[in-house]
PDB file with SEQRES, HELIX, SHEET and CRYST1 records, atoms N, CA, C and O in Angstrom:
SEQRES   1 A   86  UNK UNK UNK UNK UNK UNK UNK UNK UNK UNK UNK UNK UNK          
SEQRES   2 A   86  UNK UNK UNK UNK UNK UNK UNK UNK UNK UNK UNK UNK UNK          
SEQRES   3 A   86  UNK UNK UNK UNK UNK UNK UNK UNK UNK UNK UNK UNK UNK          
SEQRES   4 A   86  UNK UNK UNK UNK UNK UNK UNK UNK UNK UNK UNK UNK UNK          
SEQRES   5 A   86  UNK UNK UNK UNK UNK UNK UNK UNK UNK UNK UNK UNK UNK          
SEQRES   6 A   86  UNK UNK UNK UNK UNK UNK UNK UNK UNK UNK UNK UNK UNK          
SEQRES   7 A   86  UNK UNK UNK UNK UNK UNK UNK UNK                              
HELIX    1 AA1 UNK A    2  UNK A   10  1                                   9    
HELIX    2 AA2 UNK A   25  UNK A   35  1                                  11    
HELIX    3 AA3 UNK A   49  UNK A   62  1                                  14    
CRYST1    1.000    1.000    1.000  90.00  90.00  90.00 P 1           1          
ATOM      1  N   UNK A   1      72.028 237.191  29.440  1.00  0.00           N  
ATOM      2  CA  UNK A   1      71.581 235.825  29.658  1.00  0.00           C  
ATOM      3  C   UNK A   1      70.405 235.790  30.610  1.00  0.00           C  
ATOM      4  O   UNK A   1      69.573 234.886  30.529  1.00  0.00           O  
ATOM      5  N   UNK A   2      70.318 236.769  31.526  1.00  0.00           N  
ATOM      6  CA  UNK A   2      69.210 236.791  32.490  1.00  0.00           C  
ATOM      7  C   UNK A   2      67.875 236.952  31.768  1.00  0.00           C  
ATOM      8  O   UNK A   2      66.903 236.279  32.109  1.00  0.00           O  
ATOM      9  N   UNK A   3      67.821 237.838  30.773  1.00  0.00           N  
ATOM     10  CA  UNK A   3      66.611 238.084  30.027  1.00  0.00           C  
ATOM     11  C   UNK A   3      66.156 236.802  29.292  1.00  0.00           C  
ATOM     12  O   UNK A   3      64.965 236.500  29.224  1.00  0.00           O  
ATOM     13  N   UNK A   4      67.130 236.066  28.751  1.00  0.00           N  
ATOM     14  CA  UNK A   4      66.807 234.832  28.048  1.00  0.00           C  
ATOM     15  C   UNK A   4      66.276 233.780  29.014  1.00  0.00           C  
ATOM     16  O   UNK A   4      65.357 233.042  28.659  1.00  0.00           O  
ATOM     17  N   UNK A   5      66.825 233.689  30.224  1.00  0.00           N  
ATOM     18  CA  UNK A   5      66.323 232.759  31.222  1.00  0.00           C  
ATOM     19  C   UNK A   5      64.892 233.152  31.632  1.00  0.00           C  
ATOM     20  O   UNK A   5      64.052 232.280  31.853  1.00  0.00           O  
ATOM     21  N   UNK A   6      64.617 234.457  31.733  1.00  0.00           N  
ATOM     22  CA  UNK A   6      63.257 234.905  32.018  1.00  0.00           C  
ATOM     23  C   UNK A   6      62.300 234.538  30.878  1.00  0.00           C  
ATOM     24  O   UNK A   6      61.156 234.157  31.125  1.00  0.00           O  
ATOM     25  N   UNK A   7      62.763 234.652  29.649  1.00  0.00           N  
ATOM     26  CA  UNK A   7      61.945 234.255  28.510  1.00  0.00           C  
ATOM     27  C   UNK A   7      61.579 232.797  28.596  1.00  0.00           C  
ATOM     28  O   UNK A   7      60.414 232.433  28.440  1.00  0.00           O  
ATOM     29  N   UNK A   8      62.592 231.935  28.850  1.00  0.00           N  
ATOM     30  CA  UNK A   8      62.339 230.494  28.949  1.00  0.00           C  
ATOM     31  C   UNK A   8      61.340 230.188  30.086  1.00  0.00           C  
ATOM     32  O   UNK A   8      60.452 229.347  29.941  1.00  0.00           O  
ATOM     33  N   UNK A   9      61.507 230.883  31.202  1.00  0.00           N  
ATOM     34  CA  UNK A   9      60.600 230.645  32.322  1.00  0.00           C  
ATOM     35  C   UNK A   9      59.192 231.097  32.035  1.00  0.00           C  
ATOM     36  O   UNK A   9      58.243 230.442  32.468  1.00  0.00           O  
ATOM     37  N   UNK A  10      59.014 232.209  31.309  1.00  0.00           N  
ATOM     38  CA  UNK A  10      57.714 232.756  31.045  1.00  0.00           C  
ATOM     39  C   UNK A  10      56.996 232.120  29.877  1.00  0.00           C  
ATOM     40  O   UNK A  10      55.778 232.253  29.753  1.00  0.00           O  
ATOM     41  N   UNK A  11      57.737 231.418  29.003  1.00  0.00           N  
ATOM     42  CA  UNK A  11      57.121 230.825  27.796  1.00  0.00           C  
ATOM     43  C   UNK A  11      56.101 229.761  28.203  1.00  0.00           C  
ATOM     44  O   UNK A  11      56.375 228.901  29.040  1.00  0.00           O  
ATOM     45  N   UNK A  12      54.956 229.839  27.607  1.00  0.00           N  
ATOM     46  CA  UNK A  12      53.890 228.883  27.858  1.00  0.00           C  
ATOM     47  C   UNK A  12      53.831 227.843  26.784  1.00  0.00           C  
ATOM     48  O   UNK A  12      54.107 228.159  25.627  1.00  0.00           O  
ATOM     49  N   UNK A  13      53.481 226.603  27.102  1.00  0.00           N  
ATOM     50  CA  UNK A  13      53.353 225.589  26.046  1.00  0.00           C  
ATOM     51  C   UNK A  13      52.290 226.012  25.018  1.00  0.00           C  
ATOM     52  O   UNK A  13      51.314 226.684  25.349  1.00  0.00           O  
ATOM     53  N   UNK A  14      52.509 225.604  23.783  1.00  0.00           N  
ATOM     54  CA  UNK A  14      51.591 225.962  22.727  1.00  0.00           C  
ATOM     55  C   UNK A  14      52.381 226.516  21.551  1.00  0.00           C  
ATOM     56  O   UNK A  14      53.558 226.208  21.362  1.00  0.00           O  
ATOM     57  N   UNK A  15      51.709 227.325  20.782  1.00  0.00           N  
ATOM     58  CA  UNK A  15      52.345 227.909  19.609  1.00  0.00           C  
ATOM     59  C   UNK A  15      53.171 229.121  19.996  1.00  0.00           C  
ATOM     60  O   UNK A  15      52.646 230.065  20.586  1.00  0.00           O  
ATOM     61  N   UNK A  16      54.446 229.109  19.676  1.00  0.00           N  
ATOM     62  CA  UNK A  16      55.361 230.182  19.989  1.00  0.00           C  
ATOM     63  C   UNK A  16      55.998 230.617  18.671  1.00  0.00           C  
ATOM     64  O   UNK A  16      56.532 229.786  17.937  1.00  0.00           O  
ATOM     65  N   UNK A  17      55.945 231.905  18.370  1.00  0.00           N  
ATOM     66  CA  UNK A  17      56.563 232.418  17.143  1.00  0.00           C  
ATOM     67  C   UNK A  17      57.779 233.238  17.518  1.00  0.00           C  
ATOM     68  O   UNK A  17      57.699 234.148  18.344  1.00  0.00           O  
ATOM     69  N   UNK A  18      58.878 232.918  16.921  1.00  0.00           N  
ATOM     70  CA  UNK A  18      60.115 233.681  17.124  1.00  0.00           C  
ATOM     71  C   UNK A  18      60.528 234.256  15.767  1.00  0.00           C  
ATOM     72  O   UNK A  18      60.770 233.517  14.813  1.00  0.00           O  
ATOM     73  N   UNK A  19      60.604 235.574  15.702  1.00  0.00           N  
ATOM     74  CA  UNK A  19      60.913 236.213  14.420  1.00  0.00           C  
ATOM     75  C   UNK A  19      62.117 237.111  14.541  1.00  0.00           C  
ATOM     76  O   UNK A  19      62.396 237.658  15.608  1.00  0.00           O  
ATOM     77  N   UNK A  20      62.839 237.263  13.429  1.00  0.00           N  
ATOM     78  CA  UNK A  20      63.978 238.184  13.322  1.00  0.00           C  
ATOM     79  C   UNK A  20      65.160 237.817  14.257  1.00  0.00           C  
ATOM     80  O   UNK A  20      65.950 238.683  14.632  1.00  0.00           O  
ATOM     81  N   UNK A  21      65.262 236.561  14.614  1.00  0.00           N  
ATOM     82  CA  UNK A  21      66.402 236.116  15.408  1.00  0.00           C  
ATOM     83  C   UNK A  21      67.579 235.897  14.476  1.00  0.00           C  
ATOM     84  O   UNK A  21      67.411 235.316  13.404  1.00  0.00           O  
ATOM     85  N   UNK A  22      68.766 236.347  14.857  1.00  0.00           N  
ATOM     86  CA  UNK A  22      69.950 236.138  13.998  1.00  0.00           C  
ATOM     87  C   UNK A  22      70.224 234.636  13.836  1.00  0.00           C  
ATOM     88  O   UNK A  22      69.958 233.841  14.738  1.00  0.00           O  
ATOM     89  N   UNK A  23      70.753 234.273  12.682  1.00  0.00           N  
ATOM     90  CA  UNK A  23      71.073 232.886  12.434  1.00  0.00           C  
ATOM     91  C   UNK A  23      72.089 232.377  13.447  1.00  0.00           C  
ATOM     92  O   UNK A  23      73.101 233.036  13.686  1.00  0.00           O  
ATOM     93  N   UNK A  24      71.848 231.253  14.027  1.00  0.00           N  
ATOM     94  CA  UNK A  24      72.687 230.701  15.079  1.00  0.00           C  
ATOM     95  C   UNK A  24      72.040 230.924  16.422  1.00  0.00           C  
ATOM     96  O   UNK A  24      71.922 229.997  17.224  1.00  0.00           O  
ATOM     97  N   UNK A  25      71.614 232.166  16.677  1.00  0.00           N  
ATOM     98  CA  UNK A  25      70.910 232.440  17.938  1.00  0.00           C  
ATOM     99  C   UNK A  25      69.527 231.822  17.952  1.00  0.00           C  
ATOM    100  O   UNK A  25      69.003 231.471  19.010  1.00  0.00           O  
ATOM    101  N   UNK A  26      68.931 231.690  16.760  1.00  0.00           N  
ATOM    102  CA  UNK A  26      67.625 231.030  16.689  1.00  0.00           C  
ATOM    103  C   UNK A  26      67.739 229.577  17.156  1.00  0.00           C  
ATOM    104  O   UNK A  26      66.849 229.073  17.841  1.00  0.00           O  
ATOM    105  N   UNK A  27      68.810 228.919  16.793  1.00  0.00           N  
ATOM    106  CA  UNK A  27      68.998 227.513  17.250  1.00  0.00           C  
ATOM    107  C   UNK A  27      69.168 227.422  18.729  1.00  0.00           C  
ATOM    108  O   UNK A  27      68.661 226.492  19.356  1.00  0.00           O  
ATOM    109  N   UNK A  28      69.884 228.380  19.318  1.00  0.00           N  
ATOM    110  CA  UNK A  28      70.074 228.441  20.771  1.00  0.00           C  
ATOM    111  C   UNK A  28      68.752 228.586  21.476  1.00  0.00           C  
ATOM    112  O   UNK A  28      68.491 227.891  22.458  1.00  0.00           O  
ATOM    113  N   UNK A  29      67.905 229.485  20.988  1.00  0.00           N  
ATOM    114  CA  UNK A  29      66.619 229.740  21.611  1.00  0.00           C  
ATOM    115  C   UNK A  29      65.653 228.581  21.396  1.00  0.00           C  
ATOM    116  O   UNK A  29      65.016 228.129  22.347  1.00  0.00           O  
ATOM    117  N   UNK A  30      65.533 228.092  20.163  1.00  0.00           N  
ATOM    118  CA  UNK A  30      64.625 227.007  19.863  1.00  0.00           C  
ATOM    119  C   UNK A  30      65.021 225.719  20.631  1.00  0.00           C  
ATOM    120  O   UNK A  30      64.175 225.046  21.220  1.00  0.00           O  
ATOM    121  N   UNK A  31      66.294 225.414  20.605  1.00  0.00           N  
ATOM    122  CA  UNK A  31      66.785 224.250  21.344  1.00  0.00           C  
ATOM    123  C   UNK A  31      66.591 224.410  22.836  1.00  0.00           C  
ATOM    124  O   UNK A  31      66.331 223.428  23.531  1.00  0.00           O  
ATOM    125  N   UNK A  32      66.714 225.644  23.352  1.00  0.00           N  
ATOM    126  CA  UNK A  32      66.484 225.891  24.778  1.00  0.00           C  
ATOM    127  C   UNK A  32      65.065 225.628  25.183  1.00  0.00           C  
ATOM    128  O   UNK A  32      64.810 225.110  26.270  1.00  0.00           O  
ATOM    129  N   UNK A  33      64.115 225.986  24.305  1.00  0.00           N  
ATOM    130  CA  UNK A  33      62.720 225.732  24.602  1.00  0.00           C  
ATOM    131  C   UNK A  33      62.457 224.226  24.727  1.00  0.00           C  
ATOM    132  O   UNK A  33      61.712 223.803  25.611  1.00  0.00           O  
ATOM    133  N   UNK A  34      63.062 223.415  23.853  1.00  0.00           N  
ATOM    134  CA  UNK A  34      62.871 221.982  23.910  1.00  0.00           C  
ATOM    135  C   UNK A  34      63.632 221.397  25.082  1.00  0.00           C  
ATOM    136  O   UNK A  34      63.092 220.556  25.800  1.00  0.00           O  
ATOM    137  N   UNK A  35      64.870 221.815  25.300  1.00  0.00           N  
ATOM    138  CA  UNK A  35      65.696 221.259  26.370  1.00  0.00           C  
ATOM    139  C   UNK A  35      65.099 221.551  27.760  1.00  0.00           C  
ATOM    140  O   UNK A  35      65.240 220.733  28.669  1.00  0.00           O  
ATOM    141  N   UNK A  36      64.445 222.691  27.930  1.00  0.00           N  
ATOM    142  CA  UNK A  36      63.865 223.003  29.205  1.00  0.00           C  
ATOM    143  C   UNK A  36      62.451 222.409  29.355  1.00  0.00           C  
ATOM    144  O   UNK A  36      61.845 222.520  30.421  1.00  0.00           O  
ATOM    145  N   UNK A  37      61.939 221.793  28.315  1.00  0.00           N  
ATOM    146  CA  UNK A  37      60.623 221.154  28.410  1.00  0.00           C  
ATOM    147  C   UNK A  37      59.458 222.080  28.166  1.00  0.00           C  
ATOM    148  O   UNK A  37      58.308 221.681  28.347  1.00  0.00           O  
ATOM    149  N   UNK A  38      59.726 223.325  27.756  1.00  0.00           N  
ATOM    150  CA  UNK A  38      58.654 224.267  27.492  1.00  0.00           C  
ATOM    151  C   UNK A  38      57.769 223.749  26.343  1.00  0.00           C  
ATOM    152  O   UNK A  38      56.541 223.810  26.406  1.00  0.00           O  
ATOM    153  N   UNK A  39      58.425 223.244  25.308  1.00  0.00           N  
ATOM    154  CA  UNK A  39      57.697 222.623  24.182  1.00  0.00           C  
ATOM    155  C   UNK A  39      58.201 221.186  24.045  1.00  0.00           C  
ATOM    156  O   UNK A  39      59.411 220.957  24.056  1.00  0.00           O  
ATOM    157  N   UNK A  40      57.308 220.232  23.920  1.00  0.00           N  
ATOM    158  CA  UNK A  40      57.740 218.823  23.846  1.00  0.00           C  
ATOM    159  C   UNK A  40      58.336 218.459  22.490  1.00  0.00           C  
ATOM    160  O   UNK A  40      59.151 217.542  22.390  1.00  0.00           O  
ATOM    161  N   UNK A  41      57.926 219.183  21.445  1.00  0.00           N  
ATOM    162  CA  UNK A  41      58.341 218.872  20.093  1.00  0.00           C  
ATOM    163  C   UNK A  41      58.451 220.168  19.313  1.00  0.00           C  
ATOM    164  O   UNK A  41      57.643 221.081  19.479  1.00  0.00           O  
ATOM    165  N   UNK A  42      59.448 220.235  18.471  1.00  0.00           N  
ATOM    166  CA  UNK A  42      59.663 221.463  17.703  1.00  0.00           C  
ATOM    167  C   UNK A  42      59.663 221.107  16.221  1.00  0.00           C  
ATOM    168  O   UNK A  42      60.333 220.158  15.816  1.00  0.00           O  
ATOM    169  N   UNK A  43      58.924 221.852  15.413  1.00  0.00           N  
ATOM    170  CA  UNK A  43      58.932 221.703  13.942  1.00  0.00           C  
ATOM    171  C   UNK A  43      59.422 223.008  13.411  1.00  0.00           C  
ATOM    172  O   UNK A  43      58.836 224.057  13.679  1.00  0.00           O  
ATOM    173  N   UNK A  44      60.513 222.957  12.645  1.00  0.00           N  
ATOM    174  CA  UNK A  44      61.057 224.153  11.984  1.00  0.00           C  
ATOM    175  C   UNK A  44      61.118 223.848  10.492  1.00  0.00           C  
ATOM    176  O   UNK A  44      61.707 222.851  10.073  1.00  0.00           O  
ATOM    177  N   UNK A  45      60.501 224.717   9.700  1.00  0.00           N  
ATOM    178  CA  UNK A  45      60.527 224.540   8.242  1.00  0.00           C  
ATOM    179  C   UNK A  45      61.473 225.598   7.686  1.00  0.00           C  
ATOM    180  O   UNK A  45      61.219 226.798   7.792  1.00  0.00           O  
ATOM    181  N   UNK A  46      62.552 225.136   7.099  1.00  0.00           N  
ATOM    182  CA  UNK A  46      63.565 226.047   6.579  1.00  0.00           C  
ATOM    183  C   UNK A  46      63.319 226.416   5.141  1.00  0.00           C  
ATOM    184  O   UNK A  46      62.465 225.830   4.476  1.00  0.00           O  
ATOM    185  N   UNK A  47      64.071 227.394   4.658  1.00  0.00           N  
ATOM    186  CA  UNK A  47      63.901 227.864   3.292  1.00  0.00           C  
ATOM    187  C   UNK A  47      64.556 226.959   2.269  1.00  0.00           C  
ATOM    188  O   UNK A  47      64.105 226.888   1.126  1.00  0.00           O  
ATOM    189  N   UNK A  48      65.635 226.253   2.670  1.00  0.00           N  
ATOM    190  CA  UNK A  48      66.296 225.362   1.730  1.00  0.00           C  
ATOM    191  C   UNK A  48      67.165 224.363   2.519  1.00  0.00           C  
ATOM    192  O   UNK A  48      67.259 224.416   3.745  1.00  0.00           O  
ATOM    193  N   UNK A  49      67.790 223.457   1.762  1.00  0.00           N  
ATOM    194  CA  UNK A  49      68.608 222.402   2.411  1.00  0.00           C  
ATOM    195  C   UNK A  49      69.828 222.965   3.137  1.00  0.00           C  
ATOM    196  O   UNK A  49      70.230 222.439   4.175  1.00  0.00           O  
ATOM    197  N   UNK A  50      70.419 224.030   2.595  1.00  0.00           N  
ATOM    198  CA  UNK A  50      71.589 224.625   3.252  1.00  0.00           C  
ATOM    199  C   UNK A  50      71.189 225.221   4.585  1.00  0.00           C  
ATOM    200  O   UNK A  50      71.909 225.061   5.571  1.00  0.00           O  
ATOM    201  N   UNK A  51      70.074 225.893   4.637  1.00  0.00           N  
ATOM    202  CA  UNK A  51      69.611 226.479   5.897  1.00  0.00           C  
ATOM    203  C   UNK A  51      69.294 225.402   6.898  1.00  0.00           C  
ATOM    204  O   UNK A  51      69.571 225.556   8.088  1.00  0.00           O  
ATOM    205  N   UNK A  52      68.703 224.289   6.425  1.00  0.00           N  
ATOM    206  CA  UNK A  52      68.368 223.165   7.288  1.00  0.00           C  
ATOM    207  C   UNK A  52      69.657 222.579   7.898  1.00  0.00           C  
ATOM    208  O   UNK A  52      69.697 222.279   9.091  1.00  0.00           O  
ATOM    209  N   UNK A  53      70.665 222.425   7.110  1.00  0.00           N  
ATOM    210  CA  UNK A  53      71.945 221.879   7.572  1.00  0.00           C  
ATOM    211  C   UNK A  53      72.591 222.800   8.591  1.00  0.00           C  
ATOM    212  O   UNK A  53      73.111 222.324   9.600  1.00  0.00           O  
ATOM    213  N   UNK A  54      72.574 224.102   8.356  1.00  0.00           N  
ATOM    214  CA  UNK A  54      73.149 225.049   9.304  1.00  0.00           C  
ATOM    215  C   UNK A  54      72.418 225.071  10.655  1.00  0.00           C  
ATOM    216  O   UNK A  54      73.045 225.157  11.710  1.00  0.00           O  
ATOM    217  N   UNK A  55      71.100 224.994  10.603  1.00  0.00           N  
ATOM    218  CA  UNK A  55      70.297 224.968  11.838  1.00  0.00           C  
ATOM    219  C   UNK A  55      70.553 223.660  12.594  1.00  0.00           C  
ATOM    220  O   UNK A  55      70.699 223.674  13.816  1.00  0.00           O  
ATOM    221  N   UNK A  56      70.607 222.532  11.877  1.00  0.00           N  
ATOM    222  CA  UNK A  56      70.883 221.282  12.544  1.00  0.00           C  
ATOM    223  C   UNK A  56      72.259 221.258  13.199  1.00  0.00           C  
ATOM    224  O   UNK A  56      72.421 220.723  14.296  1.00  0.00           O  
ATOM    225  N   UNK A  57      73.261 221.845  12.517  1.00  0.00           N  
ATOM    226  CA  UNK A  57      74.611 221.914  13.080  1.00  0.00           C  
ATOM    227  C   UNK A  57      74.636 222.833  14.308  1.00  0.00           C  
ATOM    228  O   UNK A  57      75.300 222.520  15.296  1.00  0.00           O  
ATOM    229  N   UNK A  58      73.931 223.941  14.256  1.00  0.00           N  
ATOM    230  CA  UNK A  58      73.868 224.857  15.393  1.00  0.00           C  
ATOM    231  C   UNK A  58      73.162 224.221  16.571  1.00  0.00           C  
ATOM    232  O   UNK A  58      73.589 224.404  17.711  1.00  0.00           O  
ATOM    233  N   UNK A  59      72.094 223.479  16.331  1.00  0.00           N  
ATOM    234  CA  UNK A  59      71.377 222.796  17.402  1.00  0.00           C  
ATOM    235  C   UNK A  59      72.275 221.743  18.054  1.00  0.00           C  
ATOM    236  O   UNK A  59      72.278 221.590  19.275  1.00  0.00           O  
ATOM    237  N   UNK A  60      73.036 221.020  17.228  1.00  0.00           N  
ATOM    238  CA  UNK A  60      73.980 220.003  17.750  1.00  0.00           C  
ATOM    239  C   UNK A  60      75.074 220.681  18.574  1.00  0.00           C  
ATOM    240  O   UNK A  60      75.561 220.091  19.538  1.00  0.00           O  
ATOM    241  N   UNK A  61      75.469 221.890  18.223  1.00  0.00           N  
ATOM    242  CA  UNK A  61      76.512 222.606  18.972  1.00  0.00           C  
ATOM    243  C   UNK A  61      75.968 223.083  20.320  1.00  0.00           C  
ATOM    244  O   UNK A  61      76.576 222.832  21.361  1.00  0.00           O  
ATOM    245  N   UNK A  62      74.824 223.772  20.301  1.00  0.00           N  
ATOM    246  CA  UNK A  62      74.259 224.339  21.551  1.00  0.00           C  
ATOM    247  C   UNK A  62      73.599 223.324  22.458  1.00  0.00           C  
ATOM    248  O   UNK A  62      73.666 223.440  23.681  1.00  0.00           O  
ATOM    249  N   UNK A  63      72.970 222.343  21.871  1.00  0.00           N  
ATOM    250  CA  UNK A  63      72.188 221.339  22.648  1.00  0.00           C  
ATOM    251  C   UNK A  63      72.502 219.964  22.115  1.00  0.00           C  
ATOM    252  O   UNK A  63      71.687 219.395  21.388  1.00  0.00           O  
ATOM    253  N   UNK A  64      73.651 219.408  22.445  1.00  0.00           N  
ATOM    254  CA  UNK A  64      74.052 218.111  21.852  1.00  0.00           C  
ATOM    255  C   UNK A  64      73.168 216.931  22.255  1.00  0.00           C  
ATOM    256  O   UNK A  64      73.217 215.886  21.605  1.00  0.00           O  
ATOM    257  N   UNK A  65      72.371 217.071  23.299  1.00  0.00           N  
ATOM    258  CA  UNK A  65      71.519 215.966  23.731  1.00  0.00           C  
ATOM    259  C   UNK A  65      70.184 215.879  22.984  1.00  0.00           C  
ATOM    260  O   UNK A  65      69.449 214.906  23.155  1.00  0.00           O  
ATOM    261  N   UNK A  66      69.863 216.876  22.162  1.00  0.00           N  
ATOM    262  CA  UNK A  66      68.599 216.860  21.440  1.00  0.00           C  
ATOM    263  C   UNK A  66      68.680 215.971  20.198  1.00  0.00           C  
ATOM    264  O   UNK A  66      69.703 215.933  19.515  1.00  0.00           O  
ATOM    265  N   UNK A  67      67.615 215.277  19.925  1.00  0.00           N  
ATOM    266  CA  UNK A  67      67.522 214.493  18.690  1.00  0.00           C  
ATOM    267  C   UNK A  67      66.985 215.395  17.574  1.00  0.00           C  
ATOM    268  O   UNK A  67      65.908 215.976  17.712  1.00  0.00           O  
ATOM    269  N   UNK A  68      67.708 215.511  16.503  1.00  0.00           N  
ATOM    270  CA  UNK A  68      67.295 216.371  15.375  1.00  0.00           C  
ATOM    271  C   UNK A  68      67.105 215.480  14.154  1.00  0.00           C  
ATOM    272  O   UNK A  68      68.002 214.744  13.746  1.00  0.00           O  
ATOM    273  N   UNK A  69      65.907 215.573  13.589  1.00  0.00           N  
ATOM    274  CA  UNK A  69      65.583 214.835  12.365  1.00  0.00           C  
ATOM    275  C   UNK A  69      65.466 215.829  11.227  1.00  0.00           C  
ATOM    276  O   UNK A  69      64.793 216.851  11.352  1.00  0.00           O  
ATOM    277  N   UNK A  70      66.128 215.526  10.109  1.00  0.00           N  
ATOM    278  CA  UNK A  70      66.044 216.387   8.937  1.00  0.00           C  
ATOM    279  C   UNK A  70      65.431 215.607   7.776  1.00  0.00           C  
ATOM    280  O   UNK A  70      65.681 214.415   7.594  1.00  0.00           O  
ATOM    281  N   UNK A  71      64.633 216.314   7.011  1.00  0.00           N  
ATOM    282  CA  UNK A  71      63.955 215.690   5.881  1.00  0.00           C  
ATOM    283  C   UNK A  71      64.238 216.481   4.632  1.00  0.00           C  
ATOM    284  O   UNK A  71      64.313 217.707   4.709  1.00  0.00           O  
ATOM    285  N   UNK A  72      64.403 215.848   3.472  1.00  0.00           N  
ATOM    286  CA  UNK A  72      64.645 216.563   2.225  1.00  0.00           C  
ATOM    287  C   UNK A  72      63.404 217.323   1.807  1.00  0.00           C  
ATOM    288  O   UNK A  72      62.311 217.100   2.328  1.00  0.00           O  
ATOM    289  N   UNK A  73      63.595 218.232   0.849  1.00  0.00           N  
ATOM    290  CA  UNK A  73      62.474 218.991   0.308  1.00  0.00           C  
ATOM    291  C   UNK A  73      61.420 218.044  -0.278  1.00  0.00           C  
ATOM    292  O   UNK A  73      61.740 216.964  -0.773  1.00  0.00           O  
ATOM    293  N   UNK A  74      60.173 218.473  -0.208  1.00  0.00           N  
ATOM    294  CA  UNK A  74      59.078 217.602  -0.649  1.00  0.00           C  
ATOM    295  C   UNK A  74      59.116 217.345  -2.164  1.00  0.00           C  
ATOM    296  O   UNK A  74      58.586 216.336  -2.632  1.00  0.00           O  
ATOM    297  N   UNK A  75      59.747 218.262  -2.941  1.00  0.00           N  
ATOM    298  CA  UNK A  75      59.736 218.122  -4.372  1.00  0.00           C  
ATOM    299  C   UNK A  75      60.871 217.264  -4.928  1.00  0.00           C  
ATOM    300  O   UNK A  75      61.084 217.222  -6.140  1.00  0.00           O  
ATOM    301  N   UNK A  76      61.600 216.581  -4.043  1.00  0.00           N  
ATOM    302  CA  UNK A  76      62.716 215.741  -4.485  1.00  0.00           C  
ATOM    303  C   UNK A  76      62.442 214.279  -4.147  1.00  0.00           C  
ATOM    304  O   UNK A  76      61.896 213.963  -3.090  1.00  0.00           O  
ATOM    305  N   UNK A  77      62.817 213.419  -5.036  1.00  0.00           N  
ATOM    306  CA  UNK A  77      62.697 212.003  -4.783  1.00  0.00           C  
ATOM    307  C   UNK A  77      63.784 211.548  -3.846  1.00  0.00           C  
ATOM    308  O   UNK A  77      64.829 212.196  -3.783  1.00  0.00           O  
ATOM    309  N   UNK A  78      63.599 210.463  -3.110  1.00  0.00           N  
ATOM    310  CA  UNK A  78      64.677 209.965  -2.243  1.00  0.00           C  
ATOM    311  C   UNK A  78      65.945 209.678  -3.059  1.00  0.00           C  
ATOM    312  O   UNK A  78      65.870 209.134  -4.161  1.00  0.00           O  
ATOM    313  N   UNK A  79      67.074 210.037  -2.527  1.00  0.00           N  
ATOM    314  CA  UNK A  79      68.358 209.853  -3.140  1.00  0.00           C  
ATOM    315  C   UNK A  79      68.604 210.662  -4.394  1.00  0.00           C  
ATOM    316  O   UNK A  79      69.609 210.453  -5.074  1.00  0.00           O  
ATOM    317  N   UNK A  80      67.696 211.596  -4.720  1.00  0.00           N  
ATOM    318  CA  UNK A  80      67.849 212.447  -5.866  1.00  0.00           C  
ATOM    319  C   UNK A  80      68.405 213.793  -5.378  1.00  0.00           C  
ATOM    320  O   UNK A  80      67.842 214.394  -4.463  1.00  0.00           O  
ATOM    321  N   UNK A  81      69.502 214.272  -5.978  1.00  0.00           N  
ATOM    322  CA  UNK A  81      70.134 215.478  -5.528  1.00  0.00           C  
ATOM    323  C   UNK A  81      69.707 216.725  -6.349  1.00  0.00           C  
ATOM    324  O   UNK A  81      70.126 217.839  -6.035  1.00  0.00           O  
ATOM    325  N   UNK A  82      68.887 216.538  -7.385  1.00  0.00           N  
ATOM    326  CA  UNK A  82      68.549 217.638  -8.274  1.00  0.00           C  
ATOM    327  C   UNK A  82      67.047 217.920  -8.128  1.00  0.00           C  
ATOM    328  O   UNK A  82      66.238 217.001  -8.252  1.00  0.00           O  
ATOM    329  N   UNK A  83      66.669 219.162  -7.868  1.00  0.00           N  
ATOM    330  CA  UNK A  83      65.278 219.561  -7.790  1.00  0.00           C  
ATOM    331  C   UNK A  83      64.697 219.617  -9.209  1.00  0.00           C  
ATOM    332  O   UNK A  83      65.444 219.824 -10.165  1.00  0.00           O  
ATOM    333  N   UNK A  84      63.422 219.441  -9.357  1.00  0.00           N  
ATOM    334  CA  UNK A  84      62.831 219.524 -10.694  1.00  0.00           C  
ATOM    335  C   UNK A  84      62.918 220.953 -11.213  1.00  0.00           C  
ATOM    336  O   UNK A  84      62.878 221.903 -10.431  1.00  0.00           O  
ATOM    337  N   UNK A  85      63.034 221.108 -12.508  1.00  0.00           N  
ATOM    338  CA  UNK A  85      63.103 222.433 -13.066  1.00  0.00           C  
ATOM    339  C   UNK A  85      61.712 223.067 -13.082  1.00  0.00           C  
ATOM    340  O   UNK A  85      60.710 222.364 -13.207  1.00  0.00           O  
ATOM    341  N   UNK A  86      61.652 224.382 -12.956  1.00  0.00           N  
ATOM    342  CA  UNK A  86      60.328 225.039 -12.976  1.00  0.00           C  
ATOM    343  C   UNK A  86      59.665 224.883 -14.324  1.00  0.00           C  
ATOM    344  O   UNK A  86      58.552 225.369 -14.524  1.00  0.00           O  
TER     345      UNK A  86                                                      
END                                                                             
């Protein structure tokens, strides 16, 4: 935990790339950056709706005070549950 606290303290505002973080731990780190004020706003683009839901649930678990907004895939109409066929 000490190394993670040092990471949060050393992180500079701007573009930060986090790669190869295990699922679940990425939400802890990303939420920590926002909760500590290192980044004022976070945009995460997931691979699919299931991944988006898992990340939102993990963020709510680790950082319940953060506001999380989720948006459907761009290729779907509002209230439509089926993606267009290729």
